[in-house]
C-alpha positions in Angstrom: -32.7 -53.2 -85.5 -31.1 -56.6 -86.0 -32.6 -59.1 -88.5 -33.8 -62.3 -86.9 -33.9 -65.7 -88.6 -37.0 -66.5 -86.5 -39.0 -63.3 -87.3 -42.0 -65.3 -88.3 -42.5 -66.3 -84.6 -42.3 -62.7 -83.3 -45.7 -61.5 -82.2 -44.8 -58.8 -79.7 -42.1 -56.1 -79.7 -41.2 -53.9 -76.7 -40.1 -50.3 -77.5 -38.5 -48.3 -74.8 -37.5 -44.6 -75.4 -34.9 -42.9 -73.2 -34.8 -39.1 -73.2 -31.9 -37.0 -71.7 -32.2 -33.7 -70.0 -31.0 -30.1 -70.0 -27.5 -29.6 -71.6 -27.4 -33.3 -71.9 -26.5 -35.9 -74.5 -27.3 -39.5 -75.2 -24.1 -40.7 -73.4 -25.6 -39.4 -70.2 -28.0 -42.4 -70.3 -25.5 -45.0 -71.7 -25.5 -47.0 -68.5 -29.3 -47.1 -68.2 -29.4 -48.2 -71.8 -26.9 -50.9 -71.2 -28.6 -52.1 -68.0 -32.0 -52.4 -69.8 -30.5 -54.3 -72.7 -28.8 -56.7 -70.3 -32.0 -57.3 -68.3 -33.9 -58.0 -71.6 -31.3 -60.5 -72.6 -31.4 -62.1 -69.2 -35.1 -62.7 -69.4 -35.4 -64.1 -72.9 -32.0 -65.6 -73.6 -31.2 -66.8 -70.1 -27.9 -64.9 -70.1 -26.4 -64.4 -66.7 -26.1 -60.7 -65.8 -22.7 -59.2 -66.4 -21.2 -57.5 -63.4 -22.4 -53.9 -64.0 -19.4 -52.5 -62.1 -17.2 -53.7 -65.0 -18.8 -51.0 -67.2 -16.6 -48.0 -67.5 -15.6 -47.0 -71.0 -16.7 -49.8 -73.3 -20.4 -49.3 -72.8 -21.3 -49.0 -76.5 -19.7 -52.3 -77.4 -21.5 -54.0 -74.5 -24.8 -52.5 -75.7 -24.3 -53.8 -79.2 -23.3 -57.3 -77.9 -26.2 -57.6 -75.6 -28.6 -56.2 -78.2 -27.6 -58.9 -80.7 -28.4 -61.6 -78.1 -31.8 -60.3 -76.9 -32.9 -59.8 -80.5 -32.8 -63.5 -80.9 -35.8 -63.8 -78.6 -39.4 -64.1 -79.7 -40.2 -60.8 -77.9 -37.3 -58.4 -79.0 -36.7 -55.1 -77.2 -36.0 -52.0 -79.2 -34.3 -49.6 -76.8 -33.6 -46.2 -78.2 -31.9 -43.1 -76.6 -33.1 -39.9 -78.3 -30.4 -37.8 -79.9 -32.5 -35.0 -81.4 -32.1 -32.6 -78.5 -28.3 -32.8 -78.1 -27.0 -29.2 -77.9 -30.5 -27.8 -78.3 -32.2 -27.8 -74.8 -32.6 -24.0 -74.3 -35.1 -23.2 -77.0 -38.2 -24.2 -75.0 -39.8 -27.5 -73.9 -42.3 -27.6 -76.7 -39.6 -27.5 -79.4 -37.6 -30.2 -77.7 -40.7 -32.3 -77.5 -41.5 -31.8 -81.2 -38.0 -33.0 -82.1 -38.1 -36.2 -80.1 -41.6 -36.8 -81.5 -40.2 -36.9 -85.0 -37.3 -39.2 -83.8 -39.7 -41.6 -82.1 -41.9 -41.7 -85.2 -38.8 -42.8 -87.2 -38.1 -45.6 -84.6 -41.7 -46.8 -84.9 -41.6 -46.8 -88.7 -38.5 -49.0 -88.5 -40.2 -51.3 -86.1 -43.1 -51.7 -88.4 -40.9 -52.3 -91.4 -38.8 -54.9 -89.6 -41.5 -56.8 -87.8 -44.8 -56.2 -89.6 -44.4 -57.4 -93.2 -44.8 -60.4 -95.4 -42.7 -62.6 -93.1 -44.0 -61.5 -89.7 -47.5 -60.5 -88.5 -46.9 -58.5 -85.4 -49.8 -58.5 -83.0 -48.6 -56.0 -80.3 -46.2 -53.2 -79.7 -45.6 -52.2 -76.1 -44.4 -48.7 -75.7 -42.5 -47.3 -72.6 -40.6 -44.1 -71.9 -38.0 -43.0 -69.4 -37.1 -39.3 -69.1 -34.2 -38.1 -67.1 -34.4 -34.5 -65.7 -35.8 -32.2 -68.3 -36.3 -35.3 -70.5 -39.3 -36.2 -68.4 -41.0 -33.0 -69.3 -40.0 -33.4 -73.0 -41.7 -36.8 -72.9 -44.9 -35.5 -71.2 -45.2 -32.6 -73.6 -44.6 -34.9 -76.6 -47.5 -37.3 -75.5 -50.3 -35.9 -77.7 -48.3 -36.8 -80.9 -47.0 -40.1 -79.6 -49.8 -41.8 -77.8 -53.2 -41.7 -79.7 -55.8 -40.2 -77.4 -58.6 -42.4 -76.2 -61.1 -41.1 -78.7 -58.8 -42.2 -81.6 -58.3 -45.8 -80.3 -61.2 -47.2 -82.4 -59.8 -45.7 -85.5 -56.4 -47.2 -84.8 -57.9 -50.7 -84.2 -59.7 -50.7 -87.5 -56.9 -49.1 -89.5 -54.8 -51.3 -91.9 -51.3 -51.4 -93.1 -51.4 -50.3 -96.7 -48.3 -52.3 -97.6 -49.3 -55.6 -96.2 -53.1 -55.2 -96.0 -53.0 -56.6 -92.4 -54.5 -55.1 -89.3 -52.1 -52.9 -87.4 -50.6 -54.4 -84.2 -52.2 -53.4 -80.9 -50.4 -50.4 -79.4 -50.0 -50.8 -75.6 -48.5 -47.9 -73.5 -46.8 -49.7 -70.6 -44.5 -47.7 -68.4 -43.9 -44.0 -68.1 -40.9 -43.3 -65.8 -39.1 -40.1 -64.8 -35.9 -39.7 -62.9 -35.2 -36.3 -61.2 -37.7 -34.5 -63.4 -38.9 -31.0 -62.4 -42.6 -31.8 -62.9 -43.7 -28.6 -61.1 -41.1 -26.5 -62.7 -38.4 -24.6 -60.8 -40.5 -21.7 -59.3 -40.3 -22.3 -55.5 -38.4 -25.5 -56.0 -34.7 -24.5 -56.2 -31.8 -25.7 -54.2 -30.3 -22.2 -54.4 -32.7 -19.5 -55.4 -32.0 -18.1 -58.8 -33.4 -14.6 -59.8 -36.3 -14.9 -62.2 -34.6 -12.6 -64.7 -31.8 -15.1 -65.1 -34.3 -17.9 -65.8 -36.1 -15.6 -68.2 -33.1 -15.4 -70.5 -33.9 -18.6 -72.4 -37.3 -20.0 -73.5 -36.7 -23.2 -71.5 -36.1 -21.2 -68.4 -39.4 -19.3 -68.9 -41.2 -22.6 -69.2 -39.6 -23.9 -66.0 -40.6 -20.8 -63.9 -44.1 -21.0 -65.4 -44.0 -17.7 -67.2 -45.6 -19.6 -70.0 -48.8 -21.8 -69.5 -47.2 -25.0 -70.9 -46.5 -26.8 -67.6 -50.0 -25.9 -66.2 -51.6 -27.2 -69.5 -49.9 -30.6 -69.1 -52.1 -31.3 -66.1 -55.3 -29.7 -67.3 -55.5 -30.1 -71.0 -57.0 -33.5 -72.2 -54.5 -33.6 -75.0 -51.7 -34.0 -72.5 -53.5 -35.9 -69.7 -55.4 -38.6 -71.7 -52.2 -40.1 -73.3 -50.4 -40.2 -69.9 -53.4 -41.9 -68.3 -53.2 -44.6 -70.9 -49.9 -46.0 -69.5 -50.4 -48.9 -67.3 -48.0 -47.5 -64.7 -46.4 -44.1 -64.0 -43.2 -43.9 -61.8 -41.2 -41.0 -60.5 -37.8 -41.2 -58.9 -36.4 -38.4 -56.7 -33.3 -37.7 -54.7 -33.7 -36.9 -51.0 -32.0 -35.0 -48.2 -30.8 -32.1 -50.5 -28.7 -34.4 -52.7 -29.9 -32.9 -55.9 -29.0 -29.3 -56.7 -30.8 -29.3 -60.0 -34.1 -30.9 -59.1 -35.1 -31.0 -55.4 -37.4 -33.7 -54.0 -40.6 -31.6 -53.9 -40.7 -31.0 -57.7 -39.3 -34.5 -58.7 -42.1 -36.3 -57.0 -44.5 -33.3 -57.0 -45.3 -33.0 -53.3 -48.1 -30.6 -52.4 -48.3 -28.4 -49.3 -52.0 -28.5 -49.5 -53.9 -29.9 -46.5 -56.1 -31.8 -49.0 -53.2 -33.5 -50.8 -53.4 -37.2 -51.8 -52.5 -40.0 -49.4 -49.3 -41.8 -50.3 -49.6 -45.5 -49.4 -46.4 -47.2 -48.5 -45.2 -50.0 -50.8 -42.2 -50.7 -48.8 -39.8 -49.0 -46.4 -36.4 -50.2 -47.6 -33.9 -48.8 -45.0 -32.2 -52.2 -44.5 -30.5 -52.2 -47.9 -32.5 -54.9 -49.7 -32.8 -52.4 -52.6 -29.7 -50.2 -52.9 -30.2 -46.6 -52.0 -34.0 -46.8 -51.9 -35.4 -45.3 -48.7 -39.1 -45.4 -49.4 -41.6 -46.4 -52.2 -45.1 -45.0 -52.1 -48.1 -45.0 -54.4 -51.0 -42.6 -54.9 -54.4 -43.9 -55.7 -55.7 -43.2 -59.2 -58.8 -41.0 -59.4 -59.2 -40.8 -63.2 -62.8 -39.8 -62.8 -61.6 -36.3 -61.7 -60.3 -35.8 -65.2 -63.7 -36.5 -66.7 -65.8 -34.1 -64.7 -67.1 -31.0 -66.6 -65.1 -31.8 -69.7 -61.9 -32.3 -67.8 -62.2 -31.2 -64.2 -61.0 -27.6 -64.2 -60.3 -24.6 -66.3 -56.6 -24.3 -67.3 -56.8 -20.6 -66.6 -57.4 -21.4 -62.9 -53.8 -22.4 -62.7 -52.4 -19.2 -64.2 -50.0 -17.2 -62.1 -52.1 -14.2 -62.9 -55.1 -15.7 -61.0 -53.5 -17.7 -58.2 -50.4 -17.5 -56.1 -47.4 -19.4 -57.2 -47.7 -21.9 -54.3 -51.3 -22.5 -55.0 -50.6 -23.2 -58.6 -47.8 -25.6 -57.8 -50.0 -27.4 -55.2 -52.8 -27.7 -57.7 -50.5 -29.2 -60.3 -49.1 -31.7 -57.8 -52.6 -32.7 -56.7 -53.7 -33.3 -60.3 -50.6 -35.4 -61.1 -51.2 -37.4 -57.9 -54.8 -38.1 -59.1 -53.4 -40.0 -62.1 -51.9 -42.6 -59.8 -48.1 -42.7 -59.5 -45.5 -44.9 -57.8 -42.9 -42.6 -56.2 -39.4 -43.8 -55.3 -37.4 -41.8 -52.7 -33.6 -42.3 -53.3 -31.1 -41.9 -50.5 -27.5 -41.6 -51.7 -26.4 -40.4 -48.2 -27.2 -43.9 -46.9 -28.2 -42.2 -43.6 -31.9 -42.8 -43.5 -32.9 -44.4 -40.3 -36.6 -43.9 -39.7 -38.0 -43.6 -36.2 -40.0 -46.6 -35.0 -43.2 -44.6 -35.7 -42.1 -43.9 -39.3 -41.0 -47.5 -39.9 -44.5 -48.7 -39.1 -46.3 -46.1 -41.1 -48.5 -47.4 -43.9 -49.6 -44.0 -45.3 -48.0 -40.5 -45.6 -49.4 -37.1 -46.3 -47.3 -34.9 -48.5 -46.3 -32.6 -45.7 -44.9 -35.6 -43.8 -42.9 -36.6 -46.8 -41.6 -33.1 -47.2 -40.6 -32.9 -43.6 -38.9 -36.3 -43.7 -37.1 -36.3 -47.0 -36.8 -32.8 -48.5 -34.3 -31.2 -46.2 -30.5 -31.8 -45.8 -29.3 -33.9 -43.0 -28.0 -31.6 -40.2 -24.4 -31.8 -39.1 -23.5 -34.1 -42.0 -21.4 -33.1 -45.0 -22.0 -34.6 -48.4 -21.8 -33.3 -51.9 -25.2 -32.7 -53.5 -24.3 -34.7 -56.6 -27.3 -36.9 -56.7 -28.5 -35.6 -60.1 -25.6 -37.2 -61.9 -25.6 -40.3 -59.7 -29.2 -41.2 -60.5 -28.6 -42.1 -64.2 -24.9 -42.9 -63.6 -24.0 -40.1 -66.0 -21.6 -41.7 -68.4 -20.7 -38.8 -70.7 -17.1 -39.7 -70.2 -15.0 -42.4 -68.7 -14.2 -40.1 -65.8 -17.9 -39.3 -65.1 -18.8 -43.0 -65.4 -16.3 -43.8 -62.7 -17.1 -40.8 -60.5 -20.8 -41.8 -60.6 -20.4 -45.5 -60.1 -22.2 -45.3 -56.7 -25.4 -44.9 -58.7 -25.1 -48.3 -60.5 -26.8 -50.5 -58.0 -29.9 -48.3 -58.2 -30.0 -48.3 -62.0 -29.4 -52.1 -62.0 -32.5 -52.6 -59.8 -34.5 -50.0 -61.7 -33.7 -51.7 -65.0 -34.6 -55.1 -63.7 -37.9 -53.9 -62.4 -38.6 -51.9 -65.5 -38.0 -54.7 -68.0 -39.9 -57.2 -65.8 -42.8 -54.8 -65.6 -42.9 -54.3 -69.4 -42.9 -58.1 -70.0 -44.9 -59.5 -67.1 -46.6 -56.8 -65.2 -46.0 -55.4 -61.7 -42.5 -56.4 -60.4 -43.8 -56.5 -56.9 -45.9 -59.4 -57.9 -42.9 -61.6 -58.7 
């Protein structure tokens, strides 16, 4: 956090947490981090956006330079990429979530120390998260310890800061975003089927094939669902047309095969290239009342693989996630999506239609299924940053919309 000569005028701070995925490291998300810092500076300082394509190997220097500039604003951004899980992603999703929880608490403590003291009275902290791949599940499982549940909100409002004897700032969960995250796990959602005994080797694998109840609990247990419902917006990005070997479309945007699946209302069909690599954006309508029925709508045991088939459990999880209300972004790195006249005019899709249109590889067309690294512009090394440069326009647009949404609201309302 950079000291600010004008701290006394700061009333709102925006905190964004980035979480990497399986076998990942913070450098995987370096380009996303830089793009968000740049967009924050562009909004508050009036800086012209750097050409993102210049970013290859000096990303850390650019992050620091841009961070210094945007901290001069009256609404500084604190963008933090978690480091706690580097080299430790095989010991189970819960343990990884616990580690990032401690790291996020440290970040929030520093924010309070820097901006809520005798010089500055901070009125609001906005909080947003972006999880890539397994990082999205880490973020969801960490929710109970990060976002105070609704029944604790009154206590939070009346609490005071012991050191300054001032009311604590309002805590506003803003955006929760996932990119290529296996929300439904891997069971039945694999590019190439992997025997279960292989996935059973490590605790994280057991979580992902739902041999533990953790993923089911994240959609049935109030301690997981209530914090996620408090975010103003939930967004999920998915690769399409078999471009992602790690996380196929059906689990990244949790598409159900159920005949009773939620309707997906079209925000826009973008096959003309106005938004790079985005084929379709849809929204599901929120039905939060379903999470309040009979204590919380359903018994978690009803999703157990011992009581239901794997497909039914997966569909049930997808339906409950849809009931929270999500924006789903279908990404096409093949640049080959040309919808039929009927599809181009559609205003609403059922899940089965989305699966049919976007979940299968394009026939008679060869392309590498490297979308998983393209989506965050994996920048673990200079070579990977260059090899994944095709993903930069998407990240640039995502970062622009994300930062605008944090500050002003729905980007579509611009």
